Each structure stands twice: as C-alpha cells, then as structure tokens.
N, C-alpha and C positions, 0 to 999 in steps of 0.2 A: 740477288747481289747488288743491283744498282741502288735499291732503297737502303740496303744495309751499308753501302759505301757512304751515302749521304749522311746517315745517322752516325756512322763512325767518325766522320769529319766534324760534325757538330759536337759529339761527345768529347773529342780531343780538345776542343776549345775550353771546356770546363775542367778537364783533367790537367790541362797545362798550368792552371793557376797553382795547383798543389804539388804536381809531379812533372815539372817542365822537362827535365832531362830524360826521365823515363818515357814520357810521352813522345819526345823527339826520337829517341832510339827505337821505340816500338813502331812509330809511324814510318821511320826510315826503312826498317826491316820490311814492313808491309808494302811500301812502295817498291822496294827492290824485288820482292816476290811477284808483284803484279807486273812490273816491267819485264821480268823474265817470261811471264805468261802472256805478254803483250795485251794486258788489260788496261789500255790507256783510258778508256771511258770511265772505268771504276775509279782511277786515280783522280780524274777530273771531277767526278761527282763528290768524292771525299773532300777535295779542295773547296768545292762550292759550299758544301755543308759547313766546313770550318769557317769560311769567310762570312757566310750568312749568320752563323751564331755570333761571331765577333761583332759584326755590324749591328745586328738586330736586338740582341738580348740586353735587358737592363742589368746593371750591376747589383750585387746584393746590397740590401739596406745596411749601410755602414756609416750612419750619421751620428753626431754627438747627441747626448741626451738634452732635452729641453729646447731643441731646435724648433722654432715656430715656422709653420708652413701653411700655404694655401693649396688645397688639393681639390681636384674634381674627380668624380667617379660615381660608383653605384654601390649601395648597400646590398650585400649578397646573402644576408641572413635576417631573420626576424630578431627583434630585441630580446635579450635574455637578462633577467634580473642579476645584478652584480652588487658587490659591496659599494661601489661608487655609482649607483643608479642603474644604468643599463649598459650592456656590452653588445656591439654588433660588428659583424665582419664587413669590411669595406674594400672594394677593388679599385685601385688607383688608376685613373686614366692620364692624369697629368699632375705635376707638383712643382711649386715654386717656393723658394725660401721667402718667408714673410719679410717685408721691409726692403730687401735687396732685389727681389724678383729673379734671383738666380735659379735656374732649373735644377731640380733634384732628380738624379737618375734612379727613380724608384717607380717608374711607369710599369703598370701591370702587376705590381706586388700587392699582396693582401695585408690588411692592417686591422687590428681590433680597436674600435673607437669606443671610449668610455664617455658617457654623457649623462645628464639628468633628464633627458627626454628620449622618446622613442621615434625612430625614423622609419619611413615606409620602405619595406623591402622592394628592391628593383627600381626605385626612383633615383634619378640623377641629382646629385647635390654638389655644391661648391662649399667647402668648409675651411675654416681656420682652426688649426690644431696645434698642439704642442707634442712633438715626438718625445718619447721618454724611455725607449728600450735600448739598452746597450747593444752595440753591433755584434759582439761575440757572445757565445753561450756562457751563461753565468752559473747554471746548475745542470747536473746530469739528469737526463730523462725529461727535460722540459723542452718540448717541441712546439710551444705555443707561438702564435704569430707575434710580430712586433706590435706594440700598442701605442696609443696616443690619447690624450685628453682633449675633448672638444672645447674650443674657446668660443667659437661663434659659427652659426650657420649663415652663410653669405647669400646663397642662391639655391632655389629649388626648381628642378625641371619636371617635365611630364614623364609619365610612365609609358614605356613602349607597349605595343599591343600584346606581345608575349608576356611581359612582366605584369601587365594589367590582368591578363588571364590567370597567371600564377597567383597573384594577390587575391583575386576573387575566389579561386578554388581553396587557397589556404584559409581565407577568412570564413568561408562556409564550413569547411571541415572542422576548424578549431572551435566554432560556435555550436556545432550540432552534435559532435561526438565527445566522449569523455577523453581526458588528457592522453592516456596511453594509446587508446585506439586512434585518436586524431593524429598523434605523433607518428604512428606506424603508417597511417594512410598518407600523410603528407610526405613521409620519407620515400614511399614507393611510387608516389604520383608526381610530386613536384620537386623531390630531392631536398626538401626542407627538414633538417634534423635538429634544429636548435631547441625545439620545445620538448624533446624526448627526455623523460626522467632518467636520472643516472642509473637507477635500479634496472630499468628495462634495457638500457644501452649495455649494461654489464652482462645481463642475461644473454643477449645476442652475441656478445663477444666471447663469453665462456663456452657457448655451444658451437662456436665456429660458424655462426650465421650472420656475422656483422656485414658480410657482403650484400645481404638482402636489404640493408639500410642505405646502401650506396647504389643508385641506379646504374646498372652496368649490363654485362652480357646476359645474366640470368633473366633480367626484366625484359630487355629488348629481344632476346632470343625467343623466350616463351611467348611474348606478346606478338612477335612477328609470325610465329608458327600458328597462333590462334587466328590472326588476321588472314593469313594465307589460306588456312583451312576454311574459314567462313566465306571468304570471297570466292574461292574455288567451288564450294558447295552451292553458293547462290548462282554462279555462272552456269554450273551444270544443271541447275533447276530451271533455267530459262526455256521458253518454248523452243521446239526443235528448229523452227524457221529462223528465229533470231540467232540461236546458237550456231546454225549452219553458216549464216552470213558473217558472224563474228570470227569463227574459226578459219574463214578464208584469209584472214589477216594475222590473227594471233591465236594461240591455243589458250584454253581456260587457265592453264598453269601460268602462262606468261601474263595474261591479263590480271590474274590474281596478284602476281608479284608487283605489277605497276600500281594497282589500286592500293596496295599495302604501304607504298612509299610515303604518300602525304601524311598518313597517320603516324608513321614512325618519325617523320620530320617534326611534326607537331609535338610528339612526345619528347623529342630531344629538346625542343624549345622550352616547354613548361617544366622540364626536369632541371633546368639551370645550366645545361651544357657542361657538366663536369668532365674531367679527363676520362674516367671509365665510361661514362655515357657516350661521349663523342667517339671513343675508340669502338664501342659496341655498335653504334649507329653506322659508322663507316664500313665496318666489316660486314654487317648484315645488308647494307645497301649494295655493296659489291656482290654479295651472294645473290640478291634479288636481281641485280643487273645481269649476272651470269645466267640466271634462269631465262631472262628476257631474250638475251642474244644467243642462248643455246650453248654456253660454254661453262665448264666447271672450273671455278676459281680455286687455285691452290691456297690453302688457309694461311701459309706463312707469308706469301706475297700480300695477301689482304691485311695481315697483321702489321707488316712492315710499312705498307702504304698508309695505314691509319696512323702509325707513329710519325711518318714523314709529314703528313698533313698537320698533325698537332704541333710538331716542332716548327713547321713553317709559320703557324699562327702565333706560337709563343715558344721561342727556343728554351727559355728557362724552365719550361714544363718538364724537361728531362730530369730535373733535380727534384721534382715533386714526388712525395712518397706515393701518392695515388697513382701516378704514372708508372712507377717502378713495380708496385704491387699488381696493378692491373695487367700490365704486359707480361710480367713474369708468370703469373697464374695461367694466362692464355697460352703462353709459349709452351709450358709444360703440358697443358691439356692437348695441344696440337702434337707435340712430340710423342706422347705416350698413349693417346686415346684416339686421335683423329683417324688413324689408319685401322684401328681395331673396332670401331663402333659403326661400321657400315650397316650391320644388321639392326633392324628396328623391330618394334612390336612390343606387346604388353609384357611378354616374358623377358625380353632383353632390356626393358626399361630400368629395372633395379640394378642390373649389371652395369649399364652405361652410367647411371647416376653414381654408383660406387667408384667406377673408374675415373669419371670426371672429378669427383670430389677428392679422390686420392691424388690425382695429378695436380689439381689446383693447390692442394695442401702442400705437396712437395715443392711446388713453385713459389708459394708465398709465405709458408710458415717460417722459414729461417729469417726472412726479412721482418716479419711481424714479431718474431721472438727477439730480434736485435733491437727493434725500435719500441715495441710495446711490452716485451718481457713476459709473454704469456703464450701458451699453446693449448688449444682445445683437444682433448683426448676423445671426444665423442663427435667430432666434426662430420665424419662420414655418415654415421648413424643419424644425426640430427638433420643433415641435408636430405637424406633419403625420406624423412618424414615430413619436414616443414617446407622445404623448397617447392614441392608440388602444390601445396595448399596456397602458398603465397604467389607462385608463378602462374598457376593455371586458374586460380579462383580470385584471389584478392586483387592482383594487379589488373586483370581484364575488367573486373567488376568496378573497381575504383576509377579506372580510366574511362570506361564507358559512361559511368555516372557523371564524371567530371566534364566530359565532352558534352553530354546532354545538358548539364547545368549551364555551360557557357553558351550553348545555342538556344536553349528554351527556358532557362531559369528553373529547371526542374532537375533535381538530383535523384537519379533512379534508385529506388528501393533502399533508402538509408538504413532501415532496421536490418536488412539482410547483409549489406556491406559492413555495418557495425558488428554483426554477429560473427562474420568470417574473420574480421580483424581481431575481435576479442578471442576467438578460438585459436588463431595463430599465436597470439600473445600467450595464451594459457599453455599451448604446446611448448613454446620456448621456455617459459618459466618452469614448467615441469621438468624439462630436460636439464635446465640449469641447476635444478635442485639435486641432481644425481651427484653423489659424493665423487670428488676428484674429476669433475667434468673438465676441468682445466688445471694446468700446473703453471706456477710462476717460474720464470726463467731469469736468473741474475744476469747482469751485463757480462758479455764475453767479447773477446778481441775480434776486430773486423776481419782478420786473416781467415778465420774459420768460415765466415760467410763467403769470402772470395774463393777459398778452396772448394767449398761445397758446389758453387755454381760452375767452377772450372772443371770439376770432375764430371758433372752432367753434360757440359758442353763437349768434352772429349768423348764421352759415351756416344753422343749423337754424331760426331765427326768421324769416328773410327770406321764405320762401314764404307766411307768414301776412300779410306786408306787401307782397305782390308788386305790388299796384297802386301802391305808393308807392316802388318801387325802380327803378333803371335796369337795363335788360336786360343780362345778362352780368355783373352786379355780384357775384352769389353765389359763383361759383368763385374770385373773387379773394380772398375771405376765407379760403379754404383755403390759399392761397399765402402770405398775409401773415406768419403766424407763422414759416414756414420762411425767408422772406426776412430777418426780424428775427434769427433764430438764426444764419443765415449771416453777416449784417453784424456781429453781436456777436462771432462766432468770428474773423472777420478783424481786428476791432478788438483783441481780446484777444491774438491772435498777434503783432500789430504793436507791442505794448507793449515797452519796453526790458527786457532781462533783467538786473535788478540783483541783487547779492548780498543775500539775505534770510535772516534767522534767526528761527525761531519757538521760544519758550521755553514749554513746555506745563505745564499744571497737572497734575502727576502725584502729587498728595497730598504726602507727605513725601519723594517720590523725585525723580529728575532725568530729564528727557527733552527733547531739543531736536532740531530739524530745520533743516538749512542747505540752501538752494537756491542753487547757484553760478551765475555768469553764463553758463557754457557748458552749462547745463541739467542738470548732475550734482546728485545729492542725497546729503547726508551726514546720518546720524542719530547723535547723540551721546547714548548711554545710552538705556535702554528703560523706566526706572521699574520698579516692582514687577511690573506685569502686561503692559506693552507695548501696552495697549489705547489709551492716549491718542495714542501715536505712530502706531499703525495707523489710528486714526480720522482723524487729521490728514492722513496721507499719502493716504488714500482721498479725503478732502475736496478735496485738491489734484489728484486724478486721477493720482497717481504709482503706477506699477506696480513699478518696480525701485529698489533702493537701491545706489548706487555704493560707499559705504563705511559700515559700521556700526561705530561706535567705542564700546568699553566702557572707561570710564576706570579702573575697578577692579571687584573681584569682589563687592562688597556687593549684596544683593538689591534695595535701593532704587534701584540704578543698572543692574543687569544681570538682574533677575528676569524680565523680559519677553522675554529673548533667543529662546527657543523659539517664543513666540507670534509674534514678528516673522519669524523664519525660515520659519515654516509658512505665512505669508501673502504674503510678498514675495520677489522674486528679489534676493538679496544677492550682490554681486560680490566685495567684500572685507570682511574682518573685522579691525579694528585693536584691539589691546589693549596692556597694559603688560608682557606676558610672564609675568605671575604669575596669570593668570585660568584656573581649571580649567573644563573642559567635560565634565561627567559624561555627557551624552548625545551627545558628539562633535560634530564640525562636518560638515555635509553636504558631499558631494563637489561640486567645482566652485567652491568659495569659497576665494579666496586669503587666507591669514592673514598679518598683519604684526604684529610686536612693535615698538611705537614706543619710541624713546628720544631723549634730548636730542641735538639736531643734525640729526635727520631733517627733510627739507625737500622740499616739492613746489611746483612752479610751473607754472601753466597760464595760458592767456590770460585776463586779468582778475582773477587772484587768486593768492595764495601761502598755503601752510600751513607753519607752523613748529611744531616740537615742542620744549618746554623742559624737560619732566620726564616720567618719571624718567630716571635715567642709571645706568650700571653703577658700582657702588661706593657708591650711596646706601643708607644703612640708618638706620632710626629708632633713636635712642639711648635713648628712654624711652617708656613707655606700653604699652598692651595690643596684642594682635594686630590688633584692630579699628583702632586708631590707626595701626598700621604699614600696613595696607591703604589707609587714607585717604591717608596721606602718600606712598604709591606711585602715586597717581592720575596718569593722563595729563593733562598740561597742554599745550594747544595753542592756537595763535593763527591765526585765519583772517583774511587781510588782502586787502581789496579796495581801494576808494577809502579806506575806513577799516577799522579792525581790531576783531575780536571775540575776546576771550580767554576760554577755557573752562578753569576751574581745578579741575574735579572736586570732590573732598572733601579736598584738601590742608589740613592743620592747621598750627598755628603753626610747627612745626619745619621743614616743607617750604617754607612761605612764606618763612621767614627764609633758607632755603638758596638760593632762586632770586631773592630780592630784589636780589642783587648784579648781576643781569642788567640792571637799570636800564632804560635806554631801549628795550631789546628787548621789554620787557613792556608798554610804553606802548600802550594800546588805548582806543578810544572807548567800547566796550561790554565790560562784565565780567560773566560769570556768576560770582557771588560764591561762593567755595568753602564747602563743608560747611554749606549751608543757612542761612547767616547766624548760626551759633552763635558763642559766645565765641571759639572757636578760629579763626574767620574773620577776626578783627580784629588782624592784624599790620600796624601802621601803615607800616612800611617797604615792605611788599609793596603796600599800597593806594596809597602815594605814588608808587611806581614805575609802577603801572598808570595812575593818575590818569584814571579813566573819566569820560565825560559821562553815561552811562547804566549803571546796575547792576541786575541781575536776581537776586533771591533766591528760590530754589525752596523756599518755606515759607510759613506763614501769618503768621509774626512773625519779627523779628530781635532779636539781642542788643542791649540798651539801649546807645545811643551809636554803634552801627554806622552808621546812616544819616548821622549828623553827621560821622563819620570819613570816609565816602565822598565827601561834598561834591558830590553830583550827583543827578540824578533817579533815584529808586529805585522798582522795581516788585517786588511780592511775588506770585508766581503763586498762592499759597494764598488770597489775598483778591482780587487783581486779575484772576485767571484768566490765560488764555494771553496772551502778549505777542509781537507780531510786529514786528520791526525791519528796515526796508529801507534799504539803503545807496544813496541817490539822489545824483545829481550835486549837488543843492543842499544836501544834508546828510542826517542820519539822520532817519527818520520812524518813530516808535514808535506802535503801535496796540494797544488792548486789545480782545480779541474781544467782551467783554461790551458794549462801546459800539456794536457792530454787530448786536446782537440786539434784537428788539422788546421794548419796556418797557410796563408798565401805566401809563397816563397819569394816572390818578386826577383826571381833569378838567383837566389842564394842556394847554392848546392848543399850546404850544410843543413839548411832548413828542410830541404827535400829529404835528406837522410833522416832527419828527426821525424818528418811526416811518415816515412816508411816504418820507422821504429814504433810510431804511435798505432800502427795497424796491428801490432803484436802485443799490446799491453792494455790493461784496463785501469782506470783511475782508482 
C-alpha cells in the first residue's frame, strides 16, 4: 500500500490536467476513507508522490512549429534511412531556444532527428535543430515521436563505457550476420530494433511475440534462471573442503544469487535501460536479494517498488505506452498465475507457459488493441513454441558470445548463434503465415478499456470484502467486460455504411482515404512518407486497399508509395499514365491508367474521371507545372459528391471548367494546396462546393472568400473526416475528439468525459 499511495499521488498530477474536478473529488473521497482508517502515512506518501510529479516532470512538448533550439543529449537508436536522409531517435538532456537562450521545458523527452548524416548511437551531442511537429495530434493512429530537422552539429562528446560496449556489439553483429538475423540478435542483446525489416517486425506482432523484441521479463527472467543454475552447479562442484568453508558463511544458493547480479546489471546496461528492462531488472534483483537474506518477496510489492523507482527517475514515464503495457501484463500474471504456478517440472512447464501467456494477453491485449488495433489469435500457441527457443537458447548464447567479444575480441560460435537466430525467425514466419493469425481491430471508445480493467480490479478486490458480497458475484465481473465488448461490436457492425472521406494532415503533401458503402477502400495519394495514411488505415482496422490512386508523380503526393505497398495488400494501382515506378510494381497488383471518361458504378456510388485526357498538353510553364496540370481529377458520387482535384493549376482548371454541371460537388479537395494557382474562378463556380478542404497550413489571400463555403486547412485543423449521411454531410475534426487540457474549465472537463465515449 505505501508504494501504491505514492504512485496514486503521482498519477493524480497527470489526471488533473484533463479531469481536475473528477480528480479532486476522487482524491477527497480517498483521503476521507484513509482518515477514517487512520492511514495517515498513506495520505502523506500520496501527497509526496503528487508534489514530486509536479516539481520533477517535464511538461509535454507544446512548442510552435519551426522553433529553432539548441539541445544536448544522446542518440538512442542507430540511423534509419528516411526520405530526408536519415532518421534517429534522440533523448533530450537540456534545451534552449536559439537566439534567446530561453530554456525549453522538454528535458527527458524523445525526438526524431532528420538529417543528411549518420550519428553514432549512444554518443552525446549538442545540436542546433528546427522543431517542426505540432503540439496536438493531427491524425488518428499516429503515435510517432515529435520530430526536428538538423541545422548544425555543434559539439560531439565521448561515448560512455556502456554505450561504447553496445556500439561494439551492434557493429560486430550487423557486419557478421544477415540483416534479419542481425536485427533479432541486436533486439534481444542490446535492445536495438531500428534495423529490423518491416516484414519481420510484422511477423512477430501478428504471432503475439513482439514482447521478445523488447528486452523485458522474458529475457531477464530466463537469463537469471540460467545464470543461477550455472553458478549453483559450479559451486556444488567445488572440492568438499572449499565448499565446507564457503557454506560456513553462505549457502550455494545464496552465493549463486550474488554472483548472478553483476551479469544482470551489465545486461541492463547494454540493453539500453528501457522501461520494461528496468522493471524486470528491479523485480529480479529483489527476488535474488530475497534469496540472499532468506526472505520470500511478495511479487506485488516488488512490482510496485519497481514502478516507484522508475517514476522517481522519470515521472513522465507513467504516460509511456511501454510502462503501461509492461506493468499491466505483469500485474495480470501475478494476479492469475503467481499463486497457481508453485509446482515446477517438465510436465508442468507447458501448463505454466500457457497460464502466463493467457494472463499476459488478458493484461495487455486491450491496450494493444486500443493503440495498435490488432490482436493475435495464436499468441498462446506461438509463445509455447518460440519463447523457449529464444529465452533458453538464443538469449544466453548471444549474451555469452557478446560478453566474450567485449573481453577477448572473440565472438563465440557465430555459425551456431546465427543458426539459432535463423531458426527462431523461421518459426515466427511459419506461425505468421497461418491464416487469421491475427485480426485487425477498428478504433473503439476509451470507456470500454476503462470498464475492462475496472471489472478485473473489482474481481481481485472482492475477496477482501467477501463478507459484504453476494455469493457467486465474483465470476460475473470477469464476464462483464466481454459482454460489453460483444455488445459494442454488434452495435458497431449494425451502423449504416455511408460513404466517408478522411483528408489527412500530411504536412505540405496530400493523402486521403475513402471508405465506400460496399466496404471497399480507396487511398488517394500517399503524401511524402505514407505514414499518415498507414496510421489512419490501421486505426480503422483496414488490412487491404482496393484502389491506390496516385494523382501525379510529385513526391508530396506519391513519395509514400513503397511504404504503403510494404504494409498493406493493394489490389489495384491507378495513375495518370505518366507516373514512373523505379522500384517496379509488385506482382498481383492491377495497374490502371485513368483518363477522362473512365467511369465505375457500384451499389451506392459512382466514380467519374475528368482529367487528364489524350491530347492535353501544358502550353506554358515548367516540367513541375506540367506534372501538376496532368493530375488525375476524379469525382466520387454517393448521395453527395466529392471532387479530388490533385494539383491541377490554372491552365488545367480552365480546361475542365467547361464541364460545368458535371463538376458540381458538395465537397472539394482544393487543387494545389490552396496556392494562387488554385484560384480559377470559373472552375470554383462550376464545382460550387459546400465544404472545401485545403491540404496546407494557409491559403492564398482571397481564396476562402472565392470558395464561399466552409473551409478546412489540414495543416492547422488537422485531419478532417466527412461522412455522407442521409440527413446531410457531417464534417468532424480529429482534434475535437482528443483529450484537451482543461485549465480549470469545468465545461472542457465535461467534454473530455464525453470524448471517452465516442470515436472520431
């Protein structure tokens, strides 16, 4: 309870920003109950936790775009190739606004740095950067870190001993083993996952084995068991005289526990010290200390103490998804397995593995479904097969070989280590190929998540209140969350399938997703990276794209093509017939070159193509203008019409304006990002929209007035979703459905509570 009180106080600090009155009322009620029970110490610890979080935590990154800053810190990942050179994760130690020297309250936060050079992982740097990520979420499903562009590297520091060791191990592994094998070895040895291929990462996720790629309890637990067994065996093998003198002070069991600790500490260091790794190290260390002092530690106290230590080090860690997933999984394992898994042995091992996997899935799957929109259906089975191979073979072999390499420059048995790594990968890919290994989960309201964990909490608390409960009540609380999930699923499936268009914030690029009444999905343009469309499709639980449309070949519209192709099944690729594909088109994708007059009609909708057409040529301007003017222009017509005008400029707008009534549409994706060339009055008059969407942060002066309708700018308004309902068009901004800081406004807190019950 003391640890829980401290954590509750720290959590109240974060909850207060979004639910101040609810937090005050619930805190007051808790204090009242504790006072009645004379639990003054617990009240004091909760107050200390609250004050510590208020004083120590950095505030969320809430800075304007294009702020220039000087930051110091460490790169926490290896470079990954990106559209703009390389991307690397950077942990900020201090930050000053460039020019003014004003401190920025972003210490301890992570940042993606984009640059044209590669930086050494683990080395300390002082950098001048330009921050460029808006403070609030712009697109659903996008949980990427804030980002910045490198302006100048000002100073370079030395590597620490641990980081130097990590760098040496990573360098050897990446140069000696093939890409996938090296990626898996680095993931389980040094915690480095940046070089893992998307296909392999997806295979681990779909089989419910992604936890093996994040150094945590599985790795530390099995490694500690192996170390303890080896040291105990060695000690018991000592000559009788030496063993007799040793046991006068400690038992072989106690000595083995002490000898294991330095190796566990070193593993924590080279693993990068992530939240799951730190939590696992603390819990196992407490267990080993319990062996030394002859006391059995209660798992819940160890878990809560680990949480307190992490929060003392970094209060904002409570908001990290890795913290929530790690602790929820272990909490459920403890509640449902710890007291039932006392029996050990070869026969009991499969049962224990199944129990642990089921409990961990119950604890973490709802959170994973809420954030990542997927659930593995074969998680228990795959853990029974793959986890022993990785935990008992690959991790010990890789760590032993890495320790040997650091001490002697000799990596033990590389062919054997590589063979075990490749065998593990083959198993994972084989399991991932099983039909329906996972299912995609569309976004669902947060209240379902809260209700789920509340029911399990009540289930655990009821035995304490057994004299006040009705017999047979307890099992019902395990069924309630699943009944609610089933009811919500039926409700969601029964909703009418209307034509819906989402216009995403892709920076200065274009990316839109159309969901048709027959369940088909069309993606129009990918933006520069494809990440926004991929995040939205994942958020909607969409696995396949029926048609991917590239309006023209510019990078701000087609740059994310390969990113999308590598993550989704694409059935058809539509373009203007002038789009090059340097990397080719994967087999199985039907390619269509659209031209004026093309027409598709299905139940509930029609698609018309108005541009380009054979014989159209730009008479003036650069090659860029010619590409813009050759953009595909298409109209998707349901009850009402949506016109997508690509980047056509004045000449092309003038050329198609004579189509008149055919262009008439209730929704217009304004051509060419709302620049001056977007403003051809004849074209705008022909379309005469009710709603216009501009994919930029600003528009040319006078354009909004010329449109004479509701105008949204994705660069400032964020993603816009427009649904074609029977009663009319309904436009929603994603930012209106995300939690807001209330700043004491009671009405805003009411709106935050309502946001827990709805989905954008």
